[in-house]
C-alpha positions in Angstrom: 183.1 -86.8 -135.4 179.4 -86.3 -135.4 177.0 -89.2 -136.0 173.7 -89.8 -137.2 171.5 -92.9 -137.2 170.4 -94.7 -140.1 167.3 -97.2 -139.8 168.0 -100.4 -141.1 164.7 -103.0 -141.4 165.8 -106.1 -140.4 163.9 -109.6 -140.0 162.0 -108.5 -137.3 160.9 -105.2 -138.7 160.4 -107.2 -141.9 157.8 -109.5 -140.3 156.2 -106.7 -138.5 155.5 -105.1 -141.7 154.2 -108.2 -143.4 151.9 -109.0 -140.3 150.4 -105.7 -140.5 149.7 -105.6 -144.1 148.1 -109.3 -143.9 146.6 -108.8 -140.3 143.9 -111.2 -141.0 145.9 -113.9 -142.6 148.4 -113.7 -139.9 145.6 -113.9 -137.0 143.8 -116.6 -139.1 147.1 -118.5 -139.4 147.8 -118.5 -135.4 144.0 -119.4 -134.9 144.2 -122.3 -137.2 147.6 -123.5 -136.3 146.7 -123.5 -132.8 143.2 -125.2 -133.3 144.4 -127.9 -135.6 147.3 -128.5 -133.1 145.2 -128.6 -130.1 142.3 -130.8 -131.4 145.0 -133.2 -132.9 146.6 -133.5 -129.6 143.6 -134.3 -128.0 142.2 -137.1 -130.6 145.7 -138.9 -130.3 146.2 -138.3 -126.7 149.4 -137.9 -124.8 152.2 -140.8 -124.3 154.4 -139.1 -121.7 156.8 -141.4 -120.1 159.2 -141.2 -117.4 162.8 -142.3 -118.0 164.9 -142.4 -115.2 167.1 -144.9 -116.0 171.0 -144.5 -115.3 172.9 -146.7 -117.4 176.3 -147.9 -115.6 174.8 -147.3 -112.1 174.2 -150.3 -109.3 170.5 -149.4 -108.9 170.0 -149.7 -113.0 172.1 -152.7 -113.1 170.2 -154.5 -110.4 166.9 -153.5 -112.1 167.6 -155.0 -115.2 168.9 -158.1 -113.5 165.8 -158.7 -111.9 163.7 -157.9 -115.1 165.6 -160.4 -117.2 165.5 -163.4 -114.4 162.1 -162.7 -113.4 162.1 -160.9 -109.9 158.9 -159.9 -108.2 160.6 -156.6 -107.1 161.3 -155.6 -110.5 157.6 -154.5 -111.0 156.0 -151.2 -109.2 155.0 -151.9 -105.6 151.9 -150.9 -103.6 151.8 -151.4 -99.9 148.3 -151.7 -98.1 148.6 -150.6 -94.5 146.3 -151.7 -91.9 145.8 -150.5 -88.1 143.4 -151.8 -85.6 143.9 -150.7 -82.1 142.6 -153.8 -80.7 144.9 -155.9 -83.0 144.8 -157.3 -86.4 144.4 -160.7 -85.7 140.8 -160.1 -85.3 140.3 -158.6 -88.7 142.2 -161.8 -90.3 139.1 -163.1 -92.4 138.0 -160.1 -94.0 141.6 -159.0 -94.8 142.8 -162.3 -96.3 139.3 -162.3 -98.3 140.1 -159.0 -99.8 143.8 -159.8 -100.7 142.5 -162.9 -102.4 140.4 -160.5 -104.5 143.4 -158.2 -105.1 145.6 -161.4 -105.9 143.1 -162.0 -109.0 143.5 -158.5 -110.4 144.9 -158.9 -114.0 147.9 -156.6 -113.3 149.1 -158.0 -110.0 151.8 -160.5 -110.0 152.4 -161.1 -106.3 150.6 -160.5 -103.0 152.2 -161.0 -99.3 149.8 -160.4 -96.5 150.2 -158.9 -93.1 150.2 -162.3 -91.2 153.3 -163.6 -93.4 155.5 -161.9 -90.8 154.4 -158.3 -91.7 153.0 -157.3 -88.4 154.4 -154.8 -85.7 155.4 -156.1 -82.5 152.2 -155.1 -80.7 150.0 -156.5 -83.5 148.1 -153.3 -84.3 149.7 -152.5 -87.5 150.5 -154.5 -90.5 150.8 -154.1 -94.2 150.6 -156.4 -97.6 152.8 -155.8 -100.5 151.3 -155.8 -103.9 153.6 -156.0 -106.6 152.4 -155.1 -110.1 153.2 -155.9 -113.6 154.8 -152.6 -114.7 157.4 -150.2 -113.3 155.9 -147.2 -111.5 156.0 -144.5 -114.2 154.0 -147.1 -116.7 151.4 -148.2 -114.3 147.8 -147.1 -115.7 145.8 -144.9 -113.0 142.8 -146.9 -113.5 144.5 -150.2 -112.6 145.5 -148.2 -109.1 142.1 -146.8 -108.7 140.8 -150.3 -108.8 143.3 -151.7 -106.3 142.5 -148.9 -103.8 138.5 -149.1 -104.1 139.0 -153.2 -103.8 140.9 -152.7 -100.7 139.2 -149.8 -99.3 136.0 -151.8 -99.0 136.9 -153.6 -95.9 137.6 -150.4 -93.8 135.5 -149.5 -90.9 134.6 -151.2 -87.7 137.7 -150.2 -86.1 139.9 -151.2 -89.0 141.8 -148.5 -90.8 143.2 -149.0 -94.5 145.9 -146.6 -96.1 147.6 -147.0 -99.1 151.5 -146.2 -100.1 153.8 -146.7 -102.7 154.7 -144.7 -106.2 151.7 -145.4 -108.0 149.2 -144.3 -105.6 151.5 -141.2 -105.2 151.0 -140.3 -108.8 147.4 -141.0 -108.7 146.8 -138.7 -105.6 148.7 -135.8 -107.3 146.3 -132.9 -108.7 147.4 -130.9 -111.8 148.3 -127.8 -111.6 145.6 -125.7 -113.4 144.4 -123.7 -110.7 148.0 -122.5 -110.4 148.2 -121.5 -114.1 144.9 -119.7 -114.0 145.8 -117.6 -110.7 149.2 -116.7 -112.6 147.3 -115.5 -115.5 144.9 -113.3 -113.3 147.6 -111.8 -111.6 149.6 -111.2 -114.9 146.6 -109.3 -116.2 146.4 -107.1 -112.8 150.1 -106.2 -113.1 149.4 -105.3 -116.7 146.2 -103.0 -116.3 148.0 -101.4 -113.1 151.1 -100.7 -115.7 149.1 -99.4 -118.7 145.9 -98.2 -117.3 144.0 -99.9 -119.9 142.4 -103.6 -120.1 143.0 -103.6 -123.9 146.9 -102.5 -123.6 147.2 -105.3 -120.9 145.0 -107.9 -123.0 147.3 -107.6 -125.8 150.6 -109.2 -124.1 148.5 -111.7 -122.5 146.8 -112.9 -125.3 149.9 -113.3 -127.3 151.3 -115.5 -124.4 148.4 -117.8 -124.4 148.3 -118.4 -128.0 152.0 -119.5 -127.8 151.6 -121.7 -124.8 148.4 -123.3 -126.0 150.2 -124.0 -129.5 153.4 -125.3 -127.8 151.5 -127.7 -125.4 149.7 -129.1 -128.2 152.7 -129.8 -130.5 154.7 -131.3 -127.2 151.7 -133.8 -126.5 151.9 -134.7 -130.2 156.0 -135.1 -129.7 155.4 -137.2 -126.9 154.3 -140.2 -129.4 158.1 -140.1 -131.0 160.1 -138.7 -128.1 160.6 -139.6 -124.4 158.8 -136.7 -122.5 158.2 -136.8 -118.8 154.6 -136.7 -117.5 155.6 -133.6 -115.2 157.0 -131.7 -118.7 153.3 -129.8 -119.1 153.0 -128.0 -115.9 156.8 -126.8 -116.3 156.0 -125.6 -119.8 153.1 -123.7 -119.1 155.0 -121.9 -116.1 157.8 -120.9 -118.3 155.7 -120.4 -121.2 153.5 -117.6 -119.6 156.1 -115.8 -117.8 158.3 -116.0 -121.0 155.5 -115.4 -123.3 153.9 -112.5 -121.3 157.6 -110.9 -120.9 158.5 -111.0 -124.6 155.2 -109.3 -125.8 155.6 -107.0 -123.1 159.1 -106.0 -123.8 158.2 -105.3 -127.4 154.8 -103.8 -126.4 156.3 -101.2 -124.1 158.6 -100.1 -126.9 155.9 -99.7 -129.2 154.2 -97.4 -126.7 157.6 -95.6 -126.3 157.5 -94.9 -130.1 153.7 -93.7 -130.2 155.0 -91.1 -127.3 157.7 -90.2 -129.5 154.9 -89.0 -132.6 155.0 -92.4 -134.8 151.7 -93.4 -136.2 150.8 -97.0 -135.2 152.5 -98.6 -138.3 155.7 -97.0 -138.0 155.5 -97.5 -134.2 155.0 -101.4 -134.6 157.9 -101.7 -137.1 160.4 -99.7 -135.1 159.4 -101.6 -131.8 160.0 -104.9 -133.7 162.9 -103.9 -135.3 164.7 -102.9 -132.1 162.7 -104.7 -129.2 162.2 -107.6 -131.6 166.0 -108.1 -132.0 166.3 -108.1 -128.4 163.9 -110.7 -127.9 165.2 -113.0 -130.5 168.6 -112.8 -128.8 167.3 -113.3 -125.6 165.2 -115.9 -126.5 168.1 -117.7 -128.0 170.1 -117.4 -124.7 167.2 -119.3 -122.8 167.4 -122.1 -125.6 170.8 -122.5 -125.4 170.8 -122.7 -121.5 167.8 -125.1 -121.7 169.6 -127.3 -124.5 172.6 -127.6 -122.2 170.6 -129.9 -120.0 171.2 -132.5 -122.9 175.1 -132.6 -122.0 173.8 -133.9 -118.6 172.9 -137.7 -120.4 169.8 -137.8 -118.0 167.0 -139.0 -120.1 164.1 -137.8 -118.0 165.7 -134.3 -118.4 166.3 -134.1 -122.1 162.6 -134.5 -123.0 161.8 -131.6 -120.6 164.6 -129.5 -121.8 163.7 -130.0 -125.6 159.8 -129.4 -124.9 160.5 -126.1 -122.7 163.0 -125.0 -125.5 160.1 -125.5 -128.0 157.9 -123.3 -125.8 160.1 -120.5 -125.6 160.6 -120.7 -129.5 157.0 -120.6 -130.4 156.5 -117.6 -127.8 159.4 -116.1 -129.7 157.2 -116.5 -133.0 154.3 -115.4 -131.6 155.7 -111.9 -130.2 157.4 -111.4 -133.6 154.3 -112.1 -136.0 151.2 -112.5 -133.9 151.8 -109.5 -131.7 152.1 -106.9 -134.7 148.7 -108.0 -136.2 147.2 -107.6 -132.9 148.8 -104.0 -132.8 147.4 -103.2 -136.2 143.8 -103.9 -135.1 143.8 -102.0 -131.9 146.6 -99.4 -132.7 144.3 -96.9 -133.1 142.6 -97.1 -130.0 146.1 -97.9 -128.0 147.7 -94.6 -129.6 144.6 -92.6 -128.4 144.8 -93.9 -124.7 148.7 -93.7 -124.7 148.7 -89.9 -125.7 145.9 -89.2 -123.3 147.9 -90.6 -120.5 150.9 -89.0 -121.4 149.0 -85.5 -121.7 147.7 -86.2 -118.1 151.2 -86.9 -117.1 152.6 -83.8 -118.7 150.1 -81.5 -117.2 150.9 -82.9 -113.6 154.6 -82.4 -114.5 155.6 -86.2 -114.7 158.1 -87.1 -116.9 158.5 -90.8 -118.2 161.3 -92.6 -116.4 162.2 -89.7 -114.3 162.5 -91.9 -111.0 164.6 -94.6 -112.7 166.8 -92.0 -114.1 167.0 -90.4 -110.6 167.9 -94.1 -109.2 170.8 -94.8 -111.7 172.1 -91.2 -111.0 172.1 -91.9 -106.8 173.7 -95.2 -107.9 176.4 -93.5 -110.2 177.4 -91.0 -107.1 178.3 -93.9 -104.7 178.8 -97.1 -107.3 181.2 -99.0 -105.1 178.8 -98.5 -102.2 175.9 -99.5 -104.2 178.0 -102.5 -105.6 179.3 -103.9 -102.0 176.0 -103.8 -100.3 173.9 -105.6 -103.2 176.7 -108.1 -103.4 176.9 -108.9 -99.9 173.3 -109.1 -99.6 172.9 -111.8 -102.5 176.3 -113.8 -101.2 174.4 -114.2 -98.0 171.5 -115.4 -99.6 173.4 -117.8 -101.7 175.2 -119.2 -98.6 172.8 -121.9 -97.7 173.2 -123.3 -101.4 176.6 -124.8 -100.2 174.5 -127.1 -98.0 172.4 -128.2 -100.8 171.4 -131.7 -100.4 169.9 -133.6 -103.3 167.1 -136.4 -103.5 163.7 -136.7 -104.2 160.6 -136.3 -101.9 158.6 -138.9 -101.0 155.3 -139.5 -99.2 156.6 -138.0 -96.0 156.6 -134.6 -97.4 152.7 -134.8 -98.6 150.1 -133.1 -96.9 149.0 -135.0 -93.7 145.6 -135.7 -94.9 146.9 -137.7 -97.9 146.6 -141.5 -97.9 150.3 -141.9 -98.9 151.3 -139.9 -95.6 148.8 -141.8 -93.5 150.5 -144.9 -94.8 153.8 -143.5 -94.6 153.4 -142.6 -90.7 151.6 -145.7 -90.0 154.6 -147.6 -91.3 157.1 -145.7 -89.4 155.5 -145.8 -86.2 155.2 -149.7 -86.5 158.3 -150.8 -88.0 160.8 -147.8 -87.6 161.7 -145.0 -89.8 164.0 -146.8 -92.4 160.8 -149.2 -93.3 159.6 -146.6 -96.0 163.0 -146.8 -97.9 164.2 -150.3 -98.0 167.0 -151.4 -99.8 166.9 -154.2 -102.3 170.0 -156.1 -102.6 170.5 -158.4 -105.7 173.0 -161.4 -105.3 174.2 -163.2 -108.7 176.0 -166.2 -107.1 174.1 -168.6 -105.5 172.4 -169.2 -102.3 175.2 -169.7 -99.8 176.4 -166.0 -101.0 172.8 -164.5 -100.6 172.7 -166.2 -96.9 176.1 -165.0 -95.9 175.1 -161.3 -97.0 172.0 -161.3 -94.9 174.6 -162.5 -92.0 176.8 -159.8 -92.8 174.3 -157.2 -93.1 172.7 -157.7 -90.0 176.2 -156.7 -88.3 176.4 -153.7 -90.3 175.8 -150.4 -88.7 172.8 -148.1 -89.9 171.0 -151.5 -90.9 167.6 -152.1 -88.5 166.4 -155.6 -90.1 166.7 -157.7 -93.1 164.1 -160.2 -94.9 165.5 -163.7 -96.0 166.6 -163.9 -99.6 164.5 -165.5 -101.9 165.3 -166.7 -105.5 164.0 -165.2 -108.8 161.7 -167.6 -110.9 164.5 -168.8 -112.9 166.8 -169.6 -109.9 169.7 -167.8 -111.0 169.5 -164.8 -109.0 168.7 -164.0 -105.2 167.0 -160.9 -103.6 166.6 -159.7 -100.0 165.7 -156.5 -98.5 167.5 -154.5 -96.0 165.7 -151.6 -93.9 167.7 -148.9 -92.8 167.7 -147.4 -89.3 167.0 -143.9 -90.7 164.4 -142.6 -93.1 164.8 -142.6 -96.9 165.6 -138.7 -96.9 168.1 -139.0 -93.9 171.6 -138.2 -94.9 172.9 -141.3 -92.9 170.5 -143.6 -95.5 172.7 -142.2 -98.2 175.7 -142.9 -96.4 174.6 -146.4 -95.9 174.3 -146.9 -99.8 177.9 -145.6 -100.1 179.1 -147.9 -97.3 177.4 -150.9 -98.5 178.9 -150.7 -102.3 182.4 -149.3 -101.2 183.3 -151.2 -97.6 180.6 -154.0 -97.4 180.0 -155.8 -100.6 183.4 -155.8 -102.2 185.0 -158.5 -99.7 181.9 -160.5 -100.0 182.2 -160.6 -103.9 186.0 -161.4 -103.7 185.3 -164.3 -101.0 182.3 -165.9 -103.0 183.0 -164.9 -106.7 179.5 -163.3 -106.9 178.2 -160.3 -107.8 176.3 -157.9 -105.3 174.3 -154.9 -106.3 172.4 -152.4 -104.3 169.1 -151.2 -105.8 165.6 -150.0 -105.0 164.1 -146.6 -105.0 165.8 -145.4 -102.3 169.4 -146.1 -104.0 168.1 -145.2 -107.5 167.5 -141.8 -106.1 171.0 -141.3 -104.8 172.6 -142.6 -108.2 170.3 -140.0 -109.6 171.5 -137.2 -107.2 175.2 -138.2 -107.4 174.7 -138.4 -111.2 173.5 -134.6 -111.4 176.2 -133.6 -108.9 179.0 -135.2 -110.7 177.9 -133.6 -114.2 176.7 -130.2 -113.2 180.2 -128.7 -113.4 180.3 -129.4 -117.2 176.5 -128.4 -117.7 177.4 -124.9 -115.9 180.5 -124.6 -118.0 178.8 -125.4 -121.4 175.8 -122.8 -120.7 177.8 -120.0 -119.2 180.3 -120.4 -122.1 177.9 -120.5 -125.0 175.6 -117.8 -123.7 178.7 -115.7 -123.1 179.7 -116.2 -126.8 176.6 -114.8 -128.0 176.5 -111.9 -125.7 180.2 -111.4 -127.1 179.0 -111.2 -130.6 176.1 -109.1 -129.9 177.8 -106.5 -127.7 181.3 -106.6 -129.3 182.5 -106.1 -125.7 184.9 -108.8 -123.7 183.8 -107.1 -120.3 180.0 -107.3 -120.7 179.6 -111.0 -121.0 181.9 -111.6 -118.2 180.0 -109.3 -115.9 176.6 -111.0 -117.1 177.6 -114.4 -116.6 179.1 -113.4 -113.1 175.9 -111.7 -112.0 173.6 -114.6 -113.5 175.4 -117.2 -111.4 175.0 -114.9 -108.5 171.2 -114.7 -109.2 171.1 -118.3 -109.6 173.2 -119.0 -106.4 170.8 -116.9 -104.4 167.5 -118.6 -105.9 169.0 -122.2 -104.7 169.8 -120.7 -101.4 166.2 -119.6 -100.9 165.0 -123.0 -101.8 167.2 -124.7 -99.3 166.4 -122.3 -96.6 162.6 -123.0 -97.2 162.5 -126.6 -98.2 165.6 -128.1 -96.9 165.5 -126.1 -93.4 161.9 -126.0 -93.2 161.1 -122.4 -92.7 157.8 -121.2 -92.8 156.2 -124.5 -91.5 157.5 -126.4 -94.7 158.1 -129.9 -94.3 161.9 -130.5 -94.3 163.5 -132.7 -97.0 166.2 -132.8 -99.8 165.9 -130.7 -102.9 164.3 -132.4 -105.8 167.6 -133.9 -107.6 166.7 -132.4 -111.0 165.6 -129.2 -109.8 169.0 -127.0 -109.3 169.9 -127.7 -113.3 166.4 -127.2 -114.5 166.3 -123.7 -112.3 170.0 -122.9 -113.5 169.2 -123.5 -117.0 165.7 -121.2 -117.1 167.0 -118.6 -114.5 170.3 -118.0 -116.5 168.4 -117.6 -119.6 165.8 -115.2 -118.0 168.5 -113.4 -116.5 170.2 -112.7 -119.9 166.6 -111.7 -120.9 167.0 -108.5 -118.8 170.6 -108.1 -119.4 170.2 -107.9 -122.9 167.2 -105.4 -122.7 168.9 -103.2 -120.4 172.4 -103.4 -121.9 171.3 -102.9 -125.4 169.4 -99.6 -124.3 172.4 -98.6 -122.8 174.5 -99.3 -125.8 172.1 -97.6 -128.1 172.5 -94.4 -125.9 176.2 -94.8 -126.0 176.4 -95.2 -129.7 174.1 -91.9 -130.1 175.9 -89.4 -127.2 179.2 -91.4 -126.5 178.5 -89.9 -123.1 178.7 -93.3 -120.9 177.5 -92.0 -117.6 174.3 -90.4 -119.6 174.0 -93.5 -121.3 173.5 -95.6 -118.5 171.2 -93.1 -116.9 169.0 -92.8 -119.9 169.3 -96.8 -120.4 167.7 -97.3 -117.0 165.1 -94.9 -117.4 163.8 -96.2 -120.3 163.7 -100.0 -119.3 163.6 -99.6 -115.5 159.8 -99.7 -115.4 159.3 -102.6 -118.4 161.8 -104.5 -116.7 160.1 -104.2 -113.3 156.6 -104.8 -114.7 157.6 -108.0 -116.9 159.5 -109.2 -113.6 156.5 -108.7 -111.6 154.3 -110.7 -114.3 157.0 -113.5 -114.0 157.1 -113.3 -110.3 153.4 -113.6 -110.0 153.1 -116.5 -112.7 155.8 -118.5 -110.8 154.8 -117.6 -107.1 151.4 -118.9 -108.0 153.0 -122.5 -108.6 153.8 -122.4 -104.9 150.2 -123.2 -104.4 150.5 -126.5 -106.2 150.2 -129.6 -104.3 153.2 -131.2 -105.7 156.5 -130.3 -103.8 158.6 -130.4 -107.2 156.2 -127.5 -108.6 156.5 -125.6 -105.1 160.3 -125.9 -105.1 160.2 -124.6 -109.2 157.8 -121.7 -108.5 159.5 -120.5 -105.1 162.9 -120.5 -107.0 162.2 -119.0 -110.2 160.0 -116.2 -108.6 162.8 -115.4 -106.2 165.6 -115.3 -108.9 163.6 -113.0 -111.0 162.9 -110.7 -107.9 166.6 -110.8 -107.2 167.6 -110.2 -110.8 165.4 -107.3 -111.7 165.5 -105.6 -108.4 169.1 -105.8 -107.2 171.2 -106.9 -110.1 169.6 -105.0 -112.8 168.5 -101.9 -110.8 171.4 -101.4 -108.6 174.5 -103.8 -109.4 174.4 -103.4 -113.1 174.4 -99.4 -113.0 177.4 -99.5 -110.6 179.5 -101.8 -112.6 178.8 -99.9 -115.9 179.8 -96.6 -114.3 182.9 -98.1 -112.8 183.8 -99.7 -116.0 183.1 -96.2 -118.0 184.0 -96.5 -121.5 185.8 -99.6 -120.9 182.8 -101.7 -120.7 182.9 -101.6 -124.5 186.4 -102.6 -125.1 187.1 -105.3 -127.5 190.9 -106.4 -128.7 191.1 -105.3 -132.3 192.1 -108.9 -133.7 188.9 -110.1 -132.0 187.0 -107.5 -133.5 188.0 -108.5 -136.7 186.9 -112.0 -136.3 183.3 -111.3 -135.1 180.4 -110.6 -137.3 178.7 -107.3 -136.9 175.0 -107.6 -135.4 172.8 -104.7 -135.0 170.9 -105.6 -131.9 169.1 -102.1 -131.9 168.1 -102.2 -135.4 170.1 -99.2 -136.7 173.4 -98.3 -137.9 175.6 -95.4 -136.5 177.6 -94.2 -139.4 179.7 -91.1 -139.6 178.4 -87.8 -140.6 179.2 -87.0 -144.4 182.8 -85.7 -144.8 185.1 -85.5 -147.7 187.7 -88.4 -147.8 191.2 -87.6 -147.2 193.4 -87.8 -150.4 194.5 -91.3 -151.2 192.0 -92.6 -148.7 190.5 -96.0 -149.6 186.9 -97.0 -148.4 187.3 -99.4 -145.4 186.3 -103.1 -146.0 182.9 -103.8 -144.9 182.3 -105.9 -141.8 180.6 -109.2 -142.1 176.8 -108.7 -141.0 174.1 -111.3 -139.7 
């Protein structure tokens, strides 16, 4: 039966029409909103707070007991490390005088000097342990800097002074401002190369900057009401810039396409928003669903990050659907003239828009199984290292060699052994005899290099002692030692003395966090994949499209994790070896899975649009890739340069994050969308759009392309009744 297209204005199209009719109001509303939010956030400041609590774990229980009974180890610790090749005894007067000054600082609760049994065997390296009155995440930077300045004053004349500990690590880490600036500059270059016009390139970038600026101010204000980690802003900017430019570009490219079809700027904007705007809306929903899936992990430090990044994506969607049409109404005429001049030049040279992508799709369709197998094998090979993924947290041993924390780390390892940088704090609730017996047992335990005698808390109801492993904090053997103590060593002692034994401290807490993420990740993956697949099922009314999308997106995430493992865990390209940040896999999975759905929805929606128009499946695949290949590649290139810029960050977490997202987008856009998807769609044929009739009757009808395909007018058969209308969204 012949078909025709009937255009229907949906919400995105109506928003575009409103923004065009009231372009000054729309622009002024965005400018005022961003200005008010930014000024308000700067006036009240931020209240970011890290929440690494893990209820139900040994390390959390140990920390709570120490806080309740006044143990010195409950506060954050700073190590002041000394080295003098002539021996530290000659420096004793000035060191003790400095420590007396440190002891008098208002935020210091305890100081133990190097001459209290904290000297190396040769006497050239020693350390002082300074306990602060707050946990690491709550220590003001000004307090740490004051402590560093006080202790550094005695350096010189052969005496070297370095500093270690989480508070010092937090102070020395720089912001990622340079990375964001480099990412935006690179994105502008890609856009100029794509459109050949600075004005056309600036429109998507300005939209993204407005969105990120507004979201950043909102999250700063929200930090006063919710627990949001202090590493959230750079992640927000990382995702916001990439997604913001991406969404604006997808709409702008469709707008450009409509101009080439002969539409005037106003009609082109409405049509672009009605079609690509719906795609952006549903793609953004998949990202938000994936991010909110982090809530099921029950990890406080990640829930705030997930909500913040989800809000950023929501704001970028709003900017793409309202601010972008307003900007197009201001510059539509100039953009139209440039587009048509460029098209005329291309036509004069015999170049047709999308011809290379059309040819690529045709080549894949001629050998679909070969293209599928080669691409899948390559991705599986890259994913293989992810099977050896080891979760943990980077420490000072991964810092650049010139930093004071790395210098302190190396000195302590040299003077006292590698395990000295990751001590285990054991808490005993059951009397002094139980604590002394524990030390005796620990000294005979494999993997324990040394112990410190137990000492009581202020109220005498608790004893703590420190055990130093033989291996470094990030070594797998150290994690095995934590499990050995909890599973085999401590239970018999607890039964014998009727006491309670807990293994705590930063090293054990890091292991608990990694174990918690690993144990809850299957549920998280199931929730994200299930909800995203359900959304695709509704959008495309197909059973096989969501299955294909889920499998391919999981493959791209696995390949990205494999890349991170090769570089950061195995030390490729000279990167210091170490574990992958414990929360990174779930964050990358949530974001990459959502971003992969962006390209899936954009490409498959154009294929579906052509399928509805022509009913020729092979031509629909070729036309869909021809129409979207260039913009998907450009959007991916922008995301890649924005994400890759964060590899330049001094923070190991942001380096891993940037590399993971950049490699995932590269593989997804080039290998999956350009090779695997056309091959799979060709192999599936018309079956790709199959949906069981009973299920079809239950699902609402979502018109993603903004148009309804209806039969050509024909006289109804005698006695025929009008069909019942399907529910619409």
